[in-house]
N, C-alpha and C positions, 0 to 999 in steps of 0.2 A: 505494499500499500505505500501512495505516495504521501499519505497525512502523516504528520511524528507526533503529535497531539490534537486530542480535539476537546471544544469546550462546549459547551451550553447555557444556552439561557434558562429560567429556572421555571417564573411564572408564564403559562402556557405552556412550556415547552413539554416538562416533566410534571408538572404535575397545576393542575386544575385549585387553584384556592380560591375563586369566586365568594364560593360561602362563606368564607370567614372572612376573606375580606367586608362584604357584604354585611355580616355582623358586625361587625369594627364599626363601620360607618355608620349604621342605624342607632348603633349606641349614642357615638359620637354627635350625631345628629340630634338623638333626643335630648343630651345633655345639654348642650347649647340652646336647643328652643328654634333646633329648624328644621323644615321639611322633609320627609322620606328622601329615600330613593330608591328607585328599584334594582334589583341585583343585574336587570339586564343593562341600565345605565352605568352602575358599578365596574361590569363587562365591557363595558368602553371604556370609564375611566381609565382603567389602569394599563400602564405601559413606562410612565413617566416615573417612576418615583413616587413615594411617602407623600409628600409633601404639593407635589402634581396631582396627585386623588384628593389629598383633604382639599385643595383649592377646588379640583370640579366639582367635586359635594357641594361646595359653600356657596357656588357660584350662579345666582341666579340673574336678575336683572345686569348686575357689575359684577365682578371681580369683589373677593371681602375683603374687607381692611386689612389691614397689617395684625392688629388686635386680635380679632375673630380669627385670621387663620391660625398663627400663634397657639389659640384658645382649642381651634380645631386639631391642631397637629399632637398638641400635649392629649387631647383627650382620644384620639384615635391611636398613638402609641402603649396607650395605657389598655384601651379597651382590646388592641390587636394583641395584646401582651397575653390578654387573657385566653383569647379565642385559636393562636393560632396553631395551626394544621388538626385540629378537634374536625371541621367538616373537608379536609384537604382528599383530591382523590389524583389516584393516578391517572393518566391518558393511557387510552390504549397500547400495547406494545411498547408502554417503557422501564416495566417491568425488566422485560425478557431481553429490551435492547441496551437498556443498562446493563446487564450482566454478558449479554454479548460481546460488547465495548469494551468491558473490566477485562474480559477472558481473549484481547487481542493483545494484552501489556503494553498497548499505550497511554499514557499520563492523562486524564481527563481530569477537566476543573469545572464549576462551574463559574458562571458570569452572569450577576445581576444588581438592579440595583433599589431591587428591599435591602436597608439596613441593615449591617452583620447582626444585632440584637437580633433578629426575626428570621434572619437567611440560616444559621447554624441550626438556632433549633428548631429547626422546619423539617432539615434533613436528618437531622437525630429522630424528631419524632413519627417522620415516615419512613426510615428504617435503609437509608440512601446513601448516607454521610461520609460510609466505607467505601464509596466511591471514589472518590475525590481528593487527589491530592492538593488541587489548591480551590479557595475556594475566594472569589471576588466580589463584595459589594457593592453598594450604595453609597460609602462611605468608606472605602476602603482609599479610594485616590481622590485626589478633588476633585474632579468631573463622573458625572455619572453616561453610561452609554447616553448616546450615541455619538458621545467622543471616542476617542479610539484608546484613551489612557488606562481605562478598565480590561481590554482585550488584552494591551500590549503587556500591562502588570500580568498577567496569567499568563502568557507564554514565556515574558521572563523565567516567572515561578518554575514553570514546567521546564525551562532550559533548551525550549525551544525555540526557533525562528518564524516571524509571526505567516511569511508564506508558504510553512509546510502545517500549519494550523487550520483544523476545520474548525468553524466555527455553528453549532444548531442551533438556529433558534424560532421566532414564531412569528414577528413581528418585523412592519421596515424599518424598526431601531436596531434590531439586530444587524439588519441586513447592510443600512448606513452604516452603522459599527465596524462591520466586519469588510464593508471595503474602505472606510475611514485605514484601518490596520495594517491594512495589505493582505488577509485573510481569503482563504475559500469559506464560501456561505452553502451550508443548505439548508431549507426552512419546511417546517409541518403546515399542515394548513387548518389544522385544526385549535388553533390560540384563540390570541383576543386582537391584536395587532389595530386599538381601536374602534374595533369595531368594521372595519374596512377589510375584506379579501385579501390573500395575497397571490400575486400574477407567478408564475411560472420564469416570466421569464425577466423579473426583476431580480431575481437570486441565480447561481448557479446550481442549483437545480431543488421542485419543490417534492419533497418524498412522504408517502403516506405514514410513515413514523419511525421510531428510529432502526428497527429491525430491516426495514427498506432502506434507511440510510447509508447501515452497516454496507450491507450488500453491493450496494451504488459505490462506496468509496473501496470495496476492493475490485471493483471493475475496473476505477480509471487506471 
Protein backbone atom coordinates (compact mmCIF):
# COMPACT_ATOMS: atom_id res chain seq x y z
CA UNK A 1 0.00 0.00 0.00
CA UNK A 2 1.27 3.45 -0.88
CA UNK A 3 -0.13 5.04 2.31
CA UNK A 4 2.09 4.93 5.38
CA UNK A 5 -0.35 6.36 7.94
CA UNK A 6 -4.12 6.86 8.27
CA UNK A 7 -5.99 9.66 10.03
CA UNK A 8 -9.71 9.57 10.80
CA UNK A 9 -12.25 12.23 11.59
CA UNK A 10 -14.42 11.27 14.59
CA UNK A 11 -17.96 12.70 14.68
CA UNK A 12 -19.82 11.72 11.52
CA UNK A 13 -17.08 9.34 10.35
CA UNK A 14 -16.55 6.83 13.15
CA UNK A 15 -19.38 7.68 15.54
CA UNK A 16 -22.85 9.15 15.26
CA UNK A 17 -22.79 11.47 18.27
CA UNK A 18 -25.73 13.69 17.38
CA UNK A 19 -28.03 12.25 20.06
CA UNK A 20 -25.54 13.18 22.81
CA UNK A 21 -24.86 16.59 21.30
CA UNK A 22 -28.57 17.26 20.90
CA UNK A 23 -29.23 16.37 24.55
CA UNK A 24 -26.45 18.68 25.73
CA UNK A 25 -27.81 21.45 23.51
CA UNK A 26 -31.35 20.87 24.82
CA UNK A 27 -30.18 21.19 28.41
CA UNK A 28 -28.06 24.24 27.60
CA UNK A 29 -30.90 26.06 25.84
CA UNK A 30 -33.36 25.25 28.62
CA UNK A 31 -30.90 26.55 31.22
CA UNK A 32 -30.50 29.81 29.29
CA UNK A 33 -34.24 30.20 28.67
CA UNK A 34 -33.81 29.85 24.90
CA UNK A 35 -36.12 28.06 22.43
CA UNK A 36 -35.27 24.40 21.74
CA UNK A 37 -33.56 23.05 18.63
CA UNK A 38 -34.45 19.81 16.87
CA UNK A 39 -32.01 16.92 16.52
CA UNK A 40 -32.02 17.50 12.76
CA UNK A 41 -30.94 21.10 13.30
CA UNK A 42 -28.13 19.93 15.56
CA UNK A 43 -27.03 17.48 12.86
CA UNK A 44 -26.67 20.41 10.45
CA UNK A 45 -24.88 22.55 13.04
CA UNK A 46 -22.11 20.01 13.75
CA UNK A 47 -18.73 20.22 12.03
CA UNK A 48 -16.85 23.34 13.08
CA UNK A 49 -16.30 22.63 16.74
CA UNK A 50 -18.09 23.25 20.03
CA UNK A 51 -18.09 27.06 20.00
CA UNK A 52 -19.67 27.21 16.54
CA UNK A 53 -22.25 24.58 17.52
CA UNK A 54 -23.26 26.69 20.52
CA UNK A 55 -23.32 29.87 18.44
CA UNK A 56 -25.55 28.26 15.83
CA UNK A 57 -27.92 27.02 18.53
CA UNK A 58 -28.18 30.54 19.94
CA UNK A 59 -28.53 32.32 16.60
CA UNK A 60 -32.05 33.35 15.67
CA UNK A 61 -32.50 36.75 14.02
CA UNK A 62 -28.90 37.61 14.86
CA UNK A 63 -25.81 36.01 16.37
CA UNK A 64 -25.76 35.92 20.20
CA UNK A 65 -23.97 38.63 22.12
CA UNK A 66 -20.60 37.62 23.63
CA UNK A 67 -21.98 37.25 27.15
CA UNK A 68 -24.73 34.84 26.07
CA UNK A 69 -22.27 32.92 23.89
CA UNK A 70 -19.92 32.51 26.86
CA UNK A 71 -22.78 31.35 29.08
CA UNK A 72 -23.84 28.91 26.38
CA UNK A 73 -20.37 27.42 26.02
CA UNK A 74 -20.02 26.96 29.78
CA UNK A 75 -23.45 25.34 30.05
CA UNK A 76 -22.87 23.11 27.04
CA UNK A 77 -19.51 21.90 28.38
CA UNK A 78 -21.07 20.98 31.71
CA UNK A 79 -24.02 19.12 30.20
CA UNK A 80 -22.04 17.41 27.45
CA UNK A 81 -19.52 16.09 29.96
CA UNK A 82 -22.42 14.30 31.66
CA UNK A 83 -23.93 12.75 28.50
CA UNK A 84 -20.86 12.27 26.29
CA UNK A 85 -20.88 8.76 24.82
CA UNK A 86 -24.16 7.64 26.39
CA UNK A 87 -26.07 7.44 23.11
CA UNK A 88 -23.20 7.48 20.60
CA UNK A 89 -23.52 4.81 17.92
CA UNK A 90 -21.03 3.31 15.50
CA UNK A 91 -21.78 3.87 11.86
CA UNK A 92 -22.06 0.63 9.83
CA UNK A 93 -18.73 -1.06 9.17
CA UNK A 94 -16.74 1.09 11.59
CA UNK A 95 -15.94 -1.61 14.16
CA UNK A 96 -14.89 -4.08 11.48
CA UNK A 97 -13.14 -1.40 9.47
CA UNK A 98 -11.04 -0.13 12.37
CA UNK A 99 -10.02 -3.69 13.25
CA UNK A 100 -9.00 -4.31 9.64
CA UNK A 101 -7.04 -1.07 9.38
CA UNK A 102 -5.33 -1.83 12.69
CA UNK A 103 -4.36 -5.27 11.39
CA UNK A 104 -2.38 -3.66 8.57
CA UNK A 105 0.14 -2.43 11.12
CA UNK A 106 -0.09 1.14 9.82
CA UNK A 107 -0.12 3.88 12.48
CA UNK A 108 -3.60 5.35 12.99
CA UNK A 109 -4.75 8.68 14.42
CA UNK A 110 -7.94 10.60 15.14
CA UNK A 111 -8.10 14.25 14.04
CA UNK A 112 -11.22 16.01 15.31
CA UNK A 113 -12.49 19.47 16.19
CA UNK A 114 -13.98 18.11 19.43
CA UNK A 115 -12.15 19.43 22.54
CA UNK A 116 -9.68 16.98 24.09
CA UNK A 117 -11.63 16.76 27.34
CA UNK A 118 -14.48 15.14 25.41
CA UNK A 119 -12.54 13.32 22.68
CA UNK A 120 -10.52 10.97 24.85
CA UNK A 121 -13.47 10.14 27.10
CA UNK A 122 -15.60 9.31 24.05
CA UNK A 123 -12.93 7.05 22.56
CA UNK A 124 -12.57 5.22 25.88
CA UNK A 125 -16.30 4.87 26.49
CA UNK A 126 -16.87 3.43 23.02
CA UNK A 127 -13.92 1.05 23.30
CA UNK A 128 -11.85 2.23 20.34
CA UNK A 129 -9.10 4.28 22.01
CA UNK A 130 -6.59 1.43 21.66
CA UNK A 131 -6.65 1.66 17.86
CA UNK A 132 -5.01 5.09 17.77
CA UNK A 133 -1.41 5.99 18.48
CA UNK A 134 -2.23 9.70 18.22
CA UNK A 135 -5.32 11.79 19.02
CA UNK A 136 -5.46 15.38 17.80
CA UNK A 137 -8.41 17.33 19.22
CA UNK A 138 -9.84 20.76 18.53
CA UNK A 139 -7.60 22.37 21.14
CA UNK A 140 -4.42 20.39 20.50
CA UNK A 141 -3.14 22.98 18.01
CA UNK A 142 -3.87 26.73 17.86
CA UNK A 143 -6.01 26.22 14.73
CA UNK A 144 -8.79 23.74 14.06
CA UNK A 145 -9.81 21.99 10.84
CA UNK A 146 -10.04 23.04 8.02
CA UNK A 147 -6.68 24.65 8.84
CA UNK A 148 -3.99 22.06 8.04
CA UNK A 149 -2.27 22.38 11.44
CA UNK A 150 -4.14 19.51 13.18
CA UNK A 151 -3.50 17.09 10.33
CA UNK A 152 0.14 18.14 9.99
CA UNK A 153 0.54 17.70 13.75
CA UNK A 154 -0.88 14.17 13.51
CA UNK A 155 1.42 13.22 10.64
CA UNK A 156 4.46 14.50 12.52
CA UNK A 157 3.44 12.57 15.65
CA UNK A 158 2.94 9.42 13.57
CA UNK A 159 6.33 9.89 11.95
CA UNK A 160 4.93 10.00 8.41
CA UNK A 161 5.02 12.57 5.65
CA UNK A 162 1.67 14.22 4.79
CA UNK A 163 2.02 13.09 1.17
CA UNK A 164 1.94 9.46 2.34
CA UNK A 165 -1.00 9.93 4.73
CA UNK A 166 -4.62 9.08 3.93
CA UNK A 167 -7.28 11.09 5.75
CA UNK A 168 -10.80 9.66 6.01
CA UNK A 169 -13.67 12.00 6.88
CA UNK A 170 -17.28 12.88 6.21
CA UNK A 171 -17.32 16.57 5.30
CA UNK A 172 -16.10 19.38 3.12
CA UNK A 173 -13.98 20.49 6.09
CA UNK A 174 -12.12 17.18 6.04
CA UNK A 175 -11.55 17.55 2.31
CA UNK A 176 -10.27 21.10 2.71
CA UNK A 177 -8.04 20.10 5.64
CA UNK A 178 -6.49 17.25 3.70
CA UNK A 179 -5.95 19.36 0.60
CA UNK A 180 -4.36 22.13 2.68
CA UNK A 181 -2.04 19.60 4.34
CA UNK A 182 -1.10 17.76 1.15
CA UNK A 183 -2.82 14.48 2.09
CA UNK A 184 -5.04 12.16 0.11
CA UNK A 185 -8.64 12.10 1.32
CA UNK A 186 -11.43 9.53 1.16
CA UNK A 187 -14.92 10.42 2.36
CA UNK A 188 -17.87 8.43 3.67
CA UNK A 189 -21.36 9.55 2.52
CA UNK A 190 -23.28 8.96 5.77
CA UNK A 191 -21.90 11.75 7.99
CA UNK A 192 -23.01 15.29 8.73
CA UNK A 193 -21.36 17.81 6.34
CA UNK A 194 -23.68 20.54 7.65
CA UNK A 195 -26.64 18.96 5.87
CA UNK A 196 -25.10 19.01 2.39
CA UNK A 197 -24.43 15.88 0.30
CA UNK A 198 -20.83 15.05 -0.54
CA UNK A 199 -19.75 14.57 -4.14
CA UNK A 200 -17.25 11.95 -5.25
CA UNK A 201 -15.64 14.58 -7.47
CA UNK A 202 -14.68 16.65 -4.42
CA UNK A 203 -12.42 14.01 -2.83
CA UNK A 204 -10.09 11.24 -3.94
CA UNK A 205 -12.81 8.65 -3.36
CA UNK A 206 -16.30 8.43 -1.88
CA UNK A 207 -16.41 5.08 -0.07
CA UNK A 208 -19.37 3.27 1.50
CA UNK A 209 -17.53 2.52 4.74
CA UNK A 210 -14.09 1.95 6.28
CA UNK A 211 -13.85 -1.61 4.93
CA UNK A 212 -14.35 -0.38 1.39
CA UNK A 213 -11.77 2.34 2.05
CA UNK A 214 -9.18 -0.29 3.00
CA UNK A 215 -9.86 -2.41 -0.07
CA UNK A 216 -9.52 0.64 -2.29
CA UNK A 217 -6.32 1.79 -0.58
CA UNK A 218 -4.79 -1.66 -0.99
CA UNK A 219 -5.57 -1.60 -4.70
CA UNK A 220 -3.90 1.75 -5.40
